Each structure stands twice: as structure tokens, then as C-alpha cells.
C-alpha positions as CSV (number, residue, x, y, z in Angstrom):
1,M,55.0,24.6,130.1
2,N,51.6,24.1,131.1
3,S,51.7,22.3,134.6
4,R,49.2,19.6,133.3
5,T,51.3,18.3,130.4
6,W,55.3,18.9,131.3
7,F,55.0,15.0,132.6
8,V,53.5,13.8,129.6
9,T,56.1,15.9,127.3
10,Y,59.4,14.5,129.1
11,S,58.2,10.6,130.1
12,L,60.3,9.3,126.6
13,L,62.8,10.7,129.0
14,A,62.0,9.6,131.8
15,L,61.8,6.3,130.8
16,M,65.4,6.5,128.1
17,I,67.4,7.6,131.4
18,S,65.6,4.7,133.6
19,G,65.9,2.5,131.2
20,G,62.2,1.3,131.2
21,C,62.5,0.0,134.9
22,M,62.1,1.5,138.2
23,S,65.0,2.5,139.8
24,S,66.8,-0.1,142.3
25,V,65.8,0.5,145.9
26,A,69.5,0.1,147.2
27,E,70.3,2.9,145.1
28,R,67.7,5.5,147.0
29,T,68.3,4.2,150.9
30,K,71.5,7.0,150.6
31,D,67.9,8.6,150.7
32,H,67.2,9.0,154.5
33,P,69.2,5.5,156.0
34,S,66.1,5.1,158.6
35,L,63.1,5.4,155.3
36,P,61.8,1.4,155.3
37,H,63.2,-0.4,151.8
38,D,60.7,-3.2,151.8
39,E,58.0,-4.6,149.6
40,Q,55.7,-1.4,150.4
41,R,58.4,0.8,149.2
42,Q,58.8,-0.9,146.4
43,R,55.3,-1.0,145.6
44,C,55.0,2.3,145.9
45,D,58.3,3.2,143.9
46,A,56.7,1.6,141.0
47,E,53.7,3.3,140.5
48,M,55.7,6.2,141.2
49,R,57.6,5.6,138.4
50,K,54.7,5.3,136.3
51,L,53.2,8.1,137.4
52,L,56.4,9.7,136.2
53,A,56.0,8.2,132.9
54,K,52.6,8.9,132.2
55,G,51.3,11.6,134.0
56,S,47.9,12.3,136.2
57,K,45.5,13.4,134.6
58,Q,43.6,14.0,137.6
59,S,46.2,15.8,139.9
60,W,48.7,18.6,139.4
61,W,50.1,18.6,142.7
62,L,50.0,13.9,142.4
63,N,52.3,14.7,139.2
64,A,54.8,17.6,141.5
65,F,54.5,14.3,144.2
66,A,56.1,12.0,141.5
67,A,58.7,13.9,140.7
68,Y,59.9,14.8,144.1
69,W,59.9,11.5,145.4
70,L,61.7,10.1,142.6
71,N,64.3,13.2,142.8
72,E,63.6,13.6,138.9
73,H,62.6,16.7,137.1
74,T,62.5,18.5,140.2
75,A,62.2,21.8,138.8
76,E,59.2,21.6,136.4
77,A,57.1,20.5,140.1
78,D,58.4,23.4,141.2
79,Q,57.1,25.4,138.7
80,A,53.8,23.4,138.8
81,I,53.5,24.6,142.2
82,L,54.5,27.8,141.2
83,T,51.9,28.1,138.5
84,E,49.4,26.2,140.5
85,C,49.4,27.4,143.8
86,G,50.2,31.0,142.7
87,N,53.5,33.0,143.7
88,K,51.9,36.1,145.4
89,P,52.3,38.3,148.2
90,A,51.2,37.2,152.0
91,N,49.1,40.1,152.1
92,E,46.9,39.4,149.0
93,S,44.0,38.2,149.1
94,N,42.6,34.4,148.3
95,N,41.2,35.7,145.5
96,D,44.0,36.4,143.7
97,V,45.9,32.6,143.8
98,D,46.5,31.5,140.6
99,G,45.3,28.6,138.6
100,E,42.8,25.6,139.5
101,I,43.4,26.4,142.8
102,K,41.5,29.7,142.3
103,D,38.4,28.2,141.2
104,M,38.6,26.3,144.0
105,G,36.0,26.9,147.2
106,I,37.7,27.4,150.3
107,L,36.2,23.6,151.9
108,D,37.3,21.5,148.8
109,F,40.6,22.9,149.1
110,M,41.1,22.1,152.5
111,G,39.5,18.3,151.9
112,Y,43.1,18.0,150.2
113,A,45.2,20.4,151.4
114,S,47.2,17.4,154.3
115,A,48.4,16.0,150.4
116,L,50.3,19.2,149.5
117,E,51.3,19.5,153.3
118,R,52.8,16.0,153.1
119,I,54.6,17.6,150.0
120,Y,56.3,20.9,152.4
121,F,56.9,17.8,155.3
122,L,59.0,15.6,152.4
123,F,60.3,17.4,150.5
124,G,60.8,21.1,152.2
125,H,63.7,23.1,153.3
126,D,64.1,20.9,156.8
127,S,62.7,17.8,155.9
128,K,63.6,14.8,157.8
129,Y,63.5,12.7,155.0
130,F,64.1,14.5,151.7
131,P,65.7,18.5,152.3
132,G,65.2,20.5,149.6
133,R,64.0,18.7,147.2
134,M,61.2,21.6,146.9
135,S,62.8,25.2,146.1
136,A,62.9,27.7,148.2
137,K,60.4,29.7,145.2
138,A,57.9,26.4,144.9
139,E,58.6,26.4,148.8
140,A,57.0,29.9,149.9
141,A,54.5,29.9,147.2
142,L,52.6,26.4,148.7
143,L,53.3,27.6,152.3
144,N,51.9,30.8,151.7
145,M,48.6,29.5,149.8
146,L,48.0,27.7,153.1
147,W,48.4,31.1,155.2
148,R,45.9,32.5,153.2
149,R,43.4,30.1,152.7
150,F,44.3,28.7,156.6
151,G,44.6,32.0,158.3
152,P,41.7,34.3,158.0
153,A,39.3,30.9,158.5
154,C,40.8,28.1,161.7
155,R,39.8,29.1,165.0
156,L,40.8,28.3,168.0
157,E,37.1,27.4,169.6
158,M,37.3,24.3,166.8
159,T,39.7,22.5,169.0
160,L,37.7,22.5,172.5
161,P,36.7,19.7,174.3
162,K,33.2,20.6,173.7
163,H,33.0,20.4,170.4
164,D,34.6,17.1,170.1
165,G,32.4,14.8,168.0
166,W,30.6,17.5,166.4
167,Y,30.5,17.3,162.2
168,P,29.9,20.0,159.9
169,W,30.2,17.6,157.2
170,S,30.2,13.7,157.0
171,E,32.9,12.7,158.9
172,N,35.3,11.7,155.7
173,I,34.8,15.3,154.6
174,S,34.8,17.0,157.7
175,S,38.2,14.6,158.9
176,G,40.3,15.9,156.0
177,I,39.5,19.2,156.9
178,W,40.6,18.7,160.4
179,S,43.7,17.1,159.3
180,S,44.5,19.8,156.6
181,L,44.3,22.0,159.3
182,W,46.4,20.5,162.3
183,G,49.0,19.9,158.9
184,A,48.8,24.0,158.8
185,A,49.0,24.4,161.9
186,Q,52.5,22.4,162.9
187,I,53.9,23.9,159.7
188,F,53.1,27.6,160.4
189,A,54.2,26.8,164.4
190,Q,57.9,25.8,163.2
191,H,58.7,28.3,160.3
192,P,60.6,31.2,160.5
193,D,58.2,33.2,158.8
194,Y,54.8,32.2,159.8
195,K,55.6,31.4,163.8
196,N,55.6,34.8,164.8
197,R,52.3,35.4,162.8
198,R,49.1,35.4,164.5
199,Y,45.1,33.7,163.3
200,A,42.4,35.6,162.3
201,D,41.3,34.8,166.2
202,G,44.3,36.1,167.2
203,T,45.3,32.7,168.2
204,T,49.1,32.5,167.4
205,P,50.2,29.3,165.1
206,A,52.1,27.1,168.5
207,Q,48.9,27.6,170.6
208,M,46.5,26.5,167.0
209,A,49.3,23.5,166.8
210,A,49.4,22.1,170.8
211,A,45.8,23.3,170.6
212,F,44.8,20.5,167.6
213,N,47.8,18.1,168.8
214,D,45.1,18.1,172.0
215,Y,42.3,17.8,170.2
216,Y,44.1,14.7,168.1
217,K,44.9,12.9,170.9
218,R,41.4,12.9,172.9
219,Y,39.9,12.1,169.1
220,A,42.4,8.6,168.7
221,R,41.1,7.5,172.4
222,R,37.7,8.3,171.8
223,I,36.6,6.5,168.7
224,A,39.2,3.4,169.3
225,S,36.8,3.2,173.3
226,S,33.6,3.8,171.4
227,G,33.9,1.3,167.3
228,L,36.2,3.4,165.7
229,L,34.5,4.9,162.4
230,V,30.5,6.0,162.1
231,E,30.7,5.4,158.1
232,C,31.6,1.8,158.7
233,N,32.9,-0.1,156.2
234,S,32.8,2.5,154.1
235,D,34.7,3.7,150.8
236,Y,35.0,7.1,152.2
237,N,37.1,5.1,154.9
238,K,40.1,6.2,152.8
239,Y,39.7,10.1,152.9
240,T,39.0,9.6,156.6
241,I,42.1,7.5,157.2
242,G,44.4,9.7,155.4
243,G,45.1,13.0,157.8
244,W,46.4,9.8,160.0
245,Y,49.0,8.7,158.3
246,N,50.5,12.5,158.0
247,M,50.5,12.3,161.9
248,A,52.0,9.1,162.7
249,D,55.1,10.2,160.3
250,F,55.1,14.3,161.2
251,A,53.9,14.7,164.5
252,A,55.9,16.7,166.9
253,D,54.3,15.7,169.7
254,P,55.4,11.9,170.1
255,E,51.9,10.7,172.0
256,L,50.5,12.0,169.7
257,R,52.8,10.2,166.9
258,R,52.2,7.4,169.0
259,R,48.8,7.1,169.5
260,M,47.8,8.0,165.9
261,S,50.0,5.2,164.9
262,M,48.0,2.5,166.9
263,L,44.5,4.2,165.8
264,L,45.9,3.1,162.6
265,D,47.1,-0.7,163.4
266,L,43.3,-0.6,165.1
267,Y,42.0,0.3,162.5
268,W,43.4,-2.2,159.8
269,A,42.9,-4.6,162.7
270,D,39.8,-4.0,162.3
271,W,40.0,-4.3,158.7
272,A,42.0,-7.7,158.8
273,I,39.5,-9.7,160.3
274,E,36.8,-9.3,158.2
275,E,38.7,-10.0,154.9
276,I,39.2,-13.0,152.6
277,N,42.0,-12.3,149.9
278,G,42.0,-7.9,150.4
279,L,37.8,-8.2,150.0
280,R,36.6,-7.2,153.6
281,G,33.4,-8.3,154.2
282,G,30.5,-7.4,156.7
283,S,28.1,-4.5,156.9
284,R,28.8,-1.7,155.2
285,H,27.9,2.4,155.5
286,R,27.1,4.6,153.0
287,C,27.7,2.1,150.3
288,Y,26.1,3.2,146.9
289,S,24.6,1.1,144.8
290,G,25.8,-0.5,141.9
291,A,29.9,-1.1,141.4
292,L,30.3,-0.2,145.3
293,S,27.5,-2.9,146.7
294,T,28.1,-6.0,143.6
295,S,31.8,-5.7,143.0
296,V,33.8,-3.9,145.3
297,C,35.2,-3.9,148.8
298,S,36.1,-1.2,150.8
299,M,39.6,0.1,150.9
300,E,41.5,-1.7,147.5
301,G,44.2,-0.3,146.9
302,L,45.0,0.6,149.7
303,T,45.3,-2.7,150.6
304,W,47.5,-3.5,147.8
305,Y,50.5,-1.0,148.8
306,H,50.2,-2.1,152.9
307,F,49.4,-5.9,152.6
308,G,49.8,-6.8,148.4
309,L,46.4,-8.0,148.5
310,G,43.6,-7.6,145.5
311,K,44.3,-5.7,142.6
312,V,47.8,-3.4,141.5
313,K,46.1,0.3,142.0
314,G,47.8,3.0,140.3
315,L,48.4,5.9,142.6
316,V,45.3,8.1,143.1
317,P,45.3,10.9,145.2
318,A,43.2,9.5,147.4
319,Y,45.9,6.8,147.9
320,V,49.2,8.7,147.9
321,R,49.5,9.1,152.3
322,A,48.7,5.7,152.6
323,A,51.1,4.8,149.9
324,T,54.0,7.0,150.7
325,T,53.3,6.9,154.5
326,F,56.9,6.0,156.5
327,W,54.3,3.9,159.3
328,R,53.8,0.0,159.2
329,P,51.5,-2.5,160.0
330,S,52.3,-4.4,163.1
331,P,53.4,-7.8,162.0
332,L,50.5,-9.3,163.8
333,V,48.1,-7.5,162.2
334,V,50.1,-7.9,158.8
335,E,49.5,-12.2,159.6
336,L,45.6,-11.6,160.5
337,A,45.5,-9.9,157.0
338,T,47.3,-12.1,155.1
339,N,46.4,-15.7,156.6
340,W,43.1,-15.0,156.8
341,N,42.6,-19.5,156.0
342,G,44.1,-19.6,159.4
343,R,41.9,-17.3,161.2
344,G,39.1,-19.9,161.5
345,V,36.0,-19.4,161.9
346,Y,34.6,-17.0,164.5
347,E,32.4,-14.1,165.3
348,Y,32.7,-10.4,165.7
349,S,30.8,-8.1,167.3
350,S,31.6,-4.7,168.1
351,R,29.6,-1.1,168.7
352,R,30.0,1.6,166.3
353,P,29.0,5.2,167.0
354,G,25.8,7.3,164.6
355,L,23.3,8.4,167.2
356,S,22.8,11.7,166.9
357,E,23.1,13.5,170.4
358,P,19.6,15.4,169.6
359,P,19.8,19.3,171.0
360,K,17.9,20.3,174.0
361,A,14.3,22.4,173.5
362,G,14.9,26.0,172.6
363,E,18.7,25.3,172.3
364,P,19.9,27.4,168.7
365,P,21.1,25.2,166.1
366,R,24.8,23.9,167.3
367,N,28.1,25.9,165.5
368,L,31.9,25.3,166.3
369,V,31.9,29.0,165.0
370,D,30.0,32.3,166.1
371,D,30.8,34.0,163.1
372,P,28.2,33.6,160.1
373,K,30.8,34.2,157.4
374,N,33.2,32.0,158.6
375,P,33.1,28.6,156.0
376,F,33.0,26.6,159.1
377,F,29.5,28.5,160.5
378,K,27.2,26.5,159.4
379,P,23.3,28.2,159.6
380,E,21.4,24.7,160.3
381,G,23.8,23.2,163.1
382,V,26.5,21.0,162.8
383,H,25.7,16.8,163.2
384,V,26.3,16.0,167.2
385,L,27.1,12.5,167.8
386,R,26.2,11.2,170.6
387,P,29.1,10.7,173.1
388,E,27.6,7.2,174.7
389,G,27.1,5.1,172.0
390,G,23.8,2.3,171.5
391,S,21.1,0.9,169.0
392,L,23.8,-0.1,166.7
393,L,25.7,-3.9,167.1
394,R,27.8,-4.6,164.2
395,Y,27.8,-8.4,163.5
396,S,29.7,-10.6,161.1
397,Y,30.5,-14.1,161.3
398,C,33.8,-14.9,159.0
399,T,34.8,-17.6,157.7
400,P,37.5,-18.6,155.2
401,D,34.9,-19.6,153.2
402,F,32.4,-16.4,153.6
403,V,31.4,-13.8,155.6
404,L,28.5,-12.7,156.5
405,G,27.3,-10.4,158.3
406,T,24.6,-6.8,159.9
407,S,24.7,-3.1,161.1
408,M,21.7,-4.7,163.9
409,V,20.2,-2.0,164.5
410,E,16.7,-0.6,167.1
411,A,13.6,0.4,165.1
412,R,14.2,4.4,166.0
413,P,13.3,7.1,163.4
414,Q,15.2,8.4,160.5
415,T,16.3,11.3,162.7
416,D,18.0,9.5,165.9
417,W,21.0,8.9,163.4
418,L,23.2,10.6,162.1
419,P,22.8,10.8,158.2
420,F,25.9,9.0,157.9
421,S,25.2,6.7,159.9
422,S,22.4,5.2,158.3
423,Q,23.2,6.1,154.9
424,N,23.3,2.5,152.4
425,R,23.9,0.5,155.2
426,W,24.7,-3.4,153.1
427,E,23.8,-6.0,154.9
428,G,25.0,-9.2,153.0
429,V,27.2,-12.1,152.7
430,I,31.1,-12.4,150.5
431,F,32.1,-15.5,149.5
432,A,35.8,-16.3,148.9
433,G,36.8,-17.9,145.5
434,H,35.5,-15.4,142.9
435,P,36.3,-11.3,143.7
436,T,32.0,-10.4,142.9
437,A,30.4,-13.7,144.4
438,R,28.3,-12.3,147.2
439,I,25.1,-11.8,148.1
440,F,23.0,-8.6,149.5
441,T,20.0,-7.0,150.3
442,Q,18.9,-3.2,149.3
443,P,16.1,-0.9,148.6
444,T,15.1,0.1,145.1
445,M,16.4,3.4,143.7
446,K,14.0,6.0,144.6
447,E,14.8,8.8,141.8
448,H,16.5,6.1,139.7
449,G,19.8,6.9,140.8
450,S,20.2,10.2,142.2
451,G,19.0,9.3,145.7
452,S,19.7,7.6,148.6
453,S,18.0,5.1,151.3
454,Y,18.3,5.7,155.1
455,N,17.4,4.0,157.7
456,A,16.6,1.0,155.5
457,N,15.9,-1.9,157.2
458,W,17.0,-4.0,160.4
459,S,18.1,-7.4,161.3
460,V,19.0,-9.9,164.1
461,Q,22.2,-12.3,163.0
462,K,23.2,-15.7,164.8
463,R,26.0,-17.1,162.5
464,G,25.8,-18.1,159.2
465,V,21.7,-17.2,159.2
466,L,20.2,-13.7,159.5
467,V,17.3,-12.0,159.1
468,V,16.3,-8.8,157.5
469,Q,13.2,-6.5,157.7
470,R,12.4,-3.0,155.9
471,L,11.7,-0.6,158.2
472,K,8.6,1.9,157.7
473,S,10.1,5.1,159.5
474,S,12.9,5.3,156.4
475,N,13.2,7.1,152.8
476,A,13.7,3.9,151.5
477,Q,11.5,1.9,149.0
478,G,11.1,-1.7,147.6
479,Q,12.7,-4.4,149.1
480,R,15.4,-6.8,147.0
481,V,18.3,-9.4,147.5
482,W,21.0,-9.5,144.9
483,F,22.8,-12.7,143.7
484,D,26.3,-12.6,141.6
485,A,25.8,-13.7,138.4
486,S,29.2,-16.3,139.8
487,L,26.4,-18.5,142.4
488,R,24.9,-21.5,141.1
489,R,20.9,-21.1,141.8
490,E,18.4,-23.6,142.6
491,E,14.3,-23.0,143.5
492,H,12.7,-25.2,145.3
493,D,9.7,-24.6,148.2
494,G,10.3,-21.3,148.1
495,W,13.9,-20.6,148.7
496,V,16.8,-20.0,146.3
497,F,19.8,-22.1,147.3
498,A,22.9,-21.0,145.7
499,E,26.3,-22.9,145.6
500,A,29.8,-20.6,145.4
501,P,33.2,-21.6,145.4
502,Q,33.4,-22.6,149.1
503,A,29.9,-22.2,150.1
504,Y,26.3,-23.4,149.9
505,A,23.1,-20.6,151.0
506,A,20.1,-20.2,151.1
507,V,17.7,-17.2,150.6
508,R,13.6,-17.2,151.7
509,V,11.5,-14.2,151.3
510,V,8.9,-14.8,154.3
511,D,6.2,-13.0,153.2
512,S,5.9,-12.1,149.7
513,K,5.9,-12.8,146.3
514,T,8.9,-12.1,144.4
515,A,10.3,-11.6,140.2
516,W,13.6,-12.0,138.5
517,K,15.1,-9.0,137.5
518,P,18.7,-8.1,135.7
519,D,20.4,-4.9,136.5
520,T,20.4,-1.9,134.9
521,V,21.8,1.7,134.8
522,E,19.2,3.3,136.1
523,Q,19.1,1.9,139.6
524,H,23.1,3.1,140.3
525,H,23.6,5.8,142.3
526,G,24.6,8.7,139.4
527,R,23.3,6.2,136.9
528,K,27.2,5.3,136.1
529,G,27.5,1.1,134.4
530,P,28.0,-0.9,133.2
531,P,25.4,-3.3,134.7
532,A,26.5,-6.0,137.1
533,E,26.2,-9.6,136.1
534,G,23.8,-11.5,138.3
535,M,20.3,-10.4,139.1
536,W,18.0,-9.2,141.5
537,L,14.9,-11.0,143.6
538,V,12.3,-8.4,143.7
539,C,10.2,-8.7,146.6
540,S,5.9,-7.4,145.8
541,D,5.9,-6.4,149.8
542,E,8.6,-4.7,150.6
543,F,8.5,-5.3,153.9
544,S,8.5,-9.0,154.2
545,P,11.4,-10.4,156.2
546,V,14.3,-12.1,154.6
547,I,16.1,-15.1,155.6
548,I,19.7,-15.4,154.6
549,E,21.2,-18.2,155.5
550,V,24.9,-19.5,154.5
551,A,27.4,-22.5,155.3
552,R,30.6,-24.0,154.5
553,K,30.9,-26.9,152.0
554,A,33.7,-28.0,154.7
555,D,30.0,-28.9,156.8
556,C,28.1,-30.2,154.5
557,K,28.0,-33.4,152.4
558,D,26.9,-31.8,149.2
559,F,24.5,-29.1,147.5
560,A,21.2,-30.9,148.1
561,A,22.5,-32.4,152.0
562,F,22.6,-28.7,152.7
563,Q,19.1,-28.1,151.1
564,A,17.7,-30.6,152.4
565,A,19.1,-28.9,155.7
566,V,17.4,-26.1,155.5
567,L,13.9,-27.0,153.6
568,G,13.8,-29.2,157.2
569,N,14.6,-25.9,159.3
570,P,11.3,-24.9,161.2
571,M,10.3,-21.7,160.4
572,K,6.7,-20.0,162.2
573,W,5.3,-16.5,160.6
574,E,2.3,-15.6,162.9
575,N,0.6,-12.3,163.8
576,R,3.9,-10.7,162.3
577,R,6.1,-12.7,164.4
578,L,8.8,-15.1,162.6
579,D,10.8,-17.7,164.3
580,Y,13.2,-19.9,162.6
581,T,15.3,-22.2,163.8
582,S,18.8,-22.8,162.0
583,A,20.4,-26.6,162.1
584,L,22.9,-25.9,161.1
585,S,24.0,-22.7,162.6
586,K,22.5,-24.2,165.9
587,T,20.3,-20.7,166.7
588,T,16.7,-19.8,166.6
589,L,15.8,-15.8,165.5
590,T,12.5,-14.1,166.4
591,L,11.9,-11.1,164.6
592,F,8.4,-8.7,165.4
593,A,8.1,-7.0,161.9
594,D,5.6,-5.2,163.6
595,Y,9.0,-3.2,165.5
596,S,7.1,-4.3,168.7
597,H,10.0,-5.8,170.8
598,P,13.4,-6.0,169.7
599,P,14.3,-9.1,168.1
600,Q,15.7,-11.7,170.1
601,V,18.7,-14.7,169.4
602,D,17.6,-17.8,171.4
603,G,15.3,-16.1,173.2
604,V,16.9,-13.3,174.8
605,P,16.6,-9.7,173.4
606,V,19.6,-8.3,171.3
607,N,21.9,-6.1,173.3
608,Y,23.0,-2.7,171.4
609,S,25.3,-1.7,173.9
610,P,27.2,-4.7,175.3
611,K,30.2,-4.0,177.8
612,K,32.5,-5.0,175.3
613,V,33.4,-2.5,172.2
614,Y,35.0,-4.8,170.3
615,D,35.1,-8.6,170.9
616,S,36.1,-11.6,168.8
617,P,39.3,-13.8,169.5
618,F,41.1,-11.1,167.8
619,I,40.2,-8.1,169.2
620,Q,39.2,-7.2,172.4
621,G,38.5,-3.8,173.9
622,D,35.5,-2.4,176.7
623,F,33.6,0.5,175.9
624,G,35.3,4.3,177.2
625,S,38.3,1.9,178.5
626,G,40.6,3.5,176.0
627,V,42.9,0.0,175.7
628,V,42.4,-2.5,173.2
629,T,44.6,-5.6,173.2
630,I,45.1,-7.2,170.2
631,R,46.1,-11.1,169.4
632,K,46.4,-14.3,167.9
633,G,48.0,-17.8,169.5
634,D,50.1,-16.4,172.0
635,R,51.2,-13.2,170.7
636,K,49.8,-9.3,172.2
637,L,49.8,-6.2,171.0
638,V,48.3,-3.4,173.8
639,L,46.9,-0.6,172.4
640,D,46.9,1.9,175.3
641,F,45.3,5.3,174.6
642,N,45.6,6.4,178.0
């Protein structure tokens, strides 16, 4: 029977056996007494049950995962693995791999191999969780396929400390591949059929496993100390952190397991303190035009499994590691995520990595491996992150009613940044009370939905007021401001005022005529639709500064009072210098629109490299220290990565 359709064939039988309902949690406590049987497990089990009944059109291995997880139709799951992974002797070439994997390049395969490794860790013969659910033949086929792909390509030199912060591809792709290399090495080092083999560079599996353990222990400390991810608040983060769950669950090295568990707590705490009802605000990197900008927030789906926030999300390949993890966020992190009203009003500033380390004069392209035939060799060289960071300070003003945020950057050339840092940065506000209520700036699409903008804006923000301007050192074109259809708009004296359920906003294009235009599919990334409900305020002068001011309704008598306060604010625009004073936010922002000086807050230039890498009432840490403290009230969680 075809591995892609057998679950559909058996769906009626599955529903008849289960009575149309998911089997009780109590029935499965016997699987492993130490496994958590909490709300996350129940959500995961329910979605696995749906998946088993319907079958996934996206992934054969996800179907197999559901069968093993529920311990039903495991023989069919075995057959799917035998079909897709191929039942070939280990000495045969990669080109003989059967099924779907045969048509997949090695790098594409490595990007999702950590999910296949999770199948082995959970259901293999010596699993600590569900041993023996996968047959010996299926296990042998899966491991044989992993060895044929990883044995010739993986190199010990890729794990050396001098290569920390080197990315052959974007952050999420590189991270997904590296975590797969880690998982394969751990399996090979312990498995009797593989532990005495050698990788193509002569390294033993035990040596490779130890080297990757050391790499990831350094990795956890490095990114925790320098501001977490380059692709900040991006929907790509679910791919980056997927391998972290495998390490937190399955690492034999207790220190690595501890560090990756802490890193997950830090990631989700960072997410939580900018979130309202499951939607994260603040600036975003690699946020494409279309639905990702107008109606979606990063990490939707994973937040439902961990915290029960947001819409119910079915299991897709990107969710399975988080959905099935035995790691759980610390109670303090859960409190921060689920009690957004209780967090109050606060500022959150944080340093984020993104600057590129330029090559030395006359230096050849930098590479992780020397062999031009190796898939990790890049003729043009790899991306290298500047370890000391700088030039990027992420700032968010968080309230129960809105979150306004930006990535404040120096006016640098586009080439100074890693492309996956400067790509499609999103600056603006999300509002409580409506899932798509938001205002943000965005360049027009240069190639009718097929291109991206890099290094588009610079900005300055304090509390509820933000000034954004397009940079000339960018490939971007145009400037526009999005207003969601849920917002009631009025226009007075050059300002556009908007009312959200619990907040008011005002937008002023300082030195440009404007026009209203609807959203179009042609302006979406990949021309994916439908058009969003709302309007674009399009600037005729793309380099005009744009002011966005937001206030809570609790701080204003009514909409008219908010408008009067904004209209009464001093604003001076002279010689390409903007000074704007907000009475509501009690601050004066200065932007030099000729890029001659850094912006100022109350007369003080923005410091892009403060001592603190995280600075908020809830997360504190000094850059490079390796220690981060999460707190709320008298409760405290110290994450020590040293």
C-alpha cells in the first residue's frame, strides 16, 4: 500500500476503534511513568488523533509519527519508513535511496532530518520513552539512510570554535541542518551497528558526537549572551528552535541538556513579554509582505501547544518537535505568557546580533570545509556574524492594550548586515482586542511580490512614540503605512488618527503628500492572497520621516482628547532635522533625516551597544556575561550558561 495513502484507508477503522474520540490520558500513563500528561500532552494527543484519521498531505513521516505516538497501525508506519528511506545495504550510494528522499537534495533532507531522528529517539529499540514501537527493519532502514547522507558530508572542522557564528545559509536553515548533524552523531555514537564506523574525514561517531555537544554548549552561551536570534521575532524561528527540543529531551550530556532547556526558557520568556493573547508585538526581521505582515504573528501554533494561546493549530512538520517535547516552560515563563494584563506597562530594550564580520584584505572566501565537492562548501563564502554585535538596539513599549516596537539601527550600508538580519524588518504596533489590528510601515514590493527589501529603515522610539525613515543605503523603494480595517480612522491637520478597541493611534507623514491605496495580491510576497482588509497610506516622498504615536484609552479621556493632545505637540522640521515632543509619552525625539548624526531621545544620542543585552522588568542580563535573570514580583529564575 502506498505510504502516502494508507492512513486514509485506515481512518474509518481508527475512528471506530476509538469511538471517534481521543483515547484518555490515563490509558497512556503506563507508556512511561515520567512523561508529562498535562494540557500540552492532551493538545498534542488530540491533534495526533486527527492526523491519524485524516492523514497528512504534507509529510509521510508525520503520518508515521502519529501512528507510533498513538501506538496504532505501527506496521503501516514501518512500511512507510521502509518505502521512503529505502531498505538498502549501507555500502550502496545515496542515489539508490527509494521514495521521496531520492528526489531530495542532501541539504533539503538535512533540514528535516532532526524530525526523523526524533522518531528514532522516541520509538527505537532502546528508547527511554516508547521502546520498540518502530520495528527493527524500519529502524535499520532509517539509520542506514541517515548514515548514507551524513557519513560522507559531516566534518569535524565544522564544529571548531573558530567557526562559531558562521552560517552557510540563513539562520534557520543553518540551524536546522546543524541540529540534524548533532542528532545523527549522537545516534551513531551509541548504536552498536555504527559506533565503530568512521565519517569520511576519519572521525569516529563518538568524537563527532562529543564535538557537536561542545559546539552546542558554546552556542547556547553565545546566543543567550548576545541577544538570541538574528532572525528576530520571525516566523522562521520555529525552524531554528526545532532542534533545541531534541537536545533538551535527548542529549546524553547533562550540561548540554541543561543549557538547551534554559535556552528554551529564555526564548519563550523573550517572546512572552511582548505578547498579547498569543500575538507577539515588537519589531520583526524577515517578515514578508502579505499575511505574515498584516494578520499573522510569529510562532503561532507552537504557542497553542505550549500555552494554549491563539488558534488551535493542527500538526504540521514544523510543529512536531515542540508539540511532542517533554520539556516544559518554567512556571514563571508560563505566568508571563498567560497573564499579559498582570505585566502592566513597561519598556523592553535588547541588543540583537546582525552585523556581518567583513573579511580581511586579500582573504579568500571563508568556508567551513576545504573540499569544494562537499555540500557545505560555498564558493562565495559563508556568512560570518560579528561577535561583539552593535549597531542594533531593539526597543518595545509594552502595555496590556498595545505593543509598539522597532529595531533601532545605525545608518549603515546594506552590506554591513547579514542579509537575514536586514531583510524585511517590520516596525509598528499591534493592538489588543482584535487579532489583526495593527499599524506598521513597509516599503512597496520592488518586483511585484518576488523580491525583499534589505536595510529599509532606521528609527528612534521612546515609550509610545516612534519615528521611522527610509534609508538610502537600501535596495527598497517607496514607503507606506498599513492601517487594519478594524481601526476607525479620522484625518485632521495632516494627521491620521485611528481607534483600536483599547488604544488610540496617530500617524503623521512629515514631509510628503499621501494617498490611500488598497492592498493587492501583486504586492504580496509570492503573490499569495487574498488581499488584506485595510488600507495603505502611501508616501509620495519615500524618504519623509513618519511619526507613529500610540496611547492607551485608560490614559485619555476620549478619542477627541487624544487627538487634541497630539495636535498640540510641538513639531519642528528644519534643514532635514525633525524634533517631535510627545506630551503623552513625555519625551522628545530627534531624527536627522540626512543621516548625519544618530537619532536622539531627549537630547541624548541612541546607544546601540548598552551594557545590558536584555533590559526590562522581567528579563535582565549583561552582554557577554552568560547569566540571564527572569523575574516577576518575588519570583526569580536565574539562567546561568557558564
